[in-house]
Phi, psi and omega in degrees: 000319184292321181295320175296326179288323179293323178292322180295316175302315177302314184292327177291318177299312179297324175298320176289324174299309180300317181296329181258025184299144178278133181249128177266123174233157177255145187218146167260122181232124179055037180079000182242131184276129180222159171263144172229132182247119177222161172290155176305317181303325179287324178295324184290312177303316179295312179306319180297314185295312173313308181296321182289332178258003177057042180236159173278157176298319183296311182301319182288320175293322178295316176302315176302317180300307180296333184266353185286132186280332183193178180073174184272167184294332184289322177295313177306321180290318182300317185291319179300305178305314178302309181301318183299315184280334172296321186288323175298323173298309185283327185232069186296340183261000182297148175286129185240043188285334175281155181290331183237139175222171172081204187303324184288335184295326190287345186266000000 
């Protein structure tokens, strides 16, 4: 019985890993082609933000790139997406007209 539970847990963990697989995509920012590795959920979140702000993916990622204080671009994008959706939860009626909001906007 214990071995069966362990096997089920292992299968669930593997399923979660597969679902959050990192996808590497190329994007042109500020005229330069670069690769960004993000989980599909972060790509989807970033695309949702772009649609809501009526900006291009390249323009938004370029803004994130120029405002990141440290770390790599993929990490900066993850933090940006996380901050965007956290802010929406806290302030659902806030105006989101600018391309950058949250901690990166102050820089």
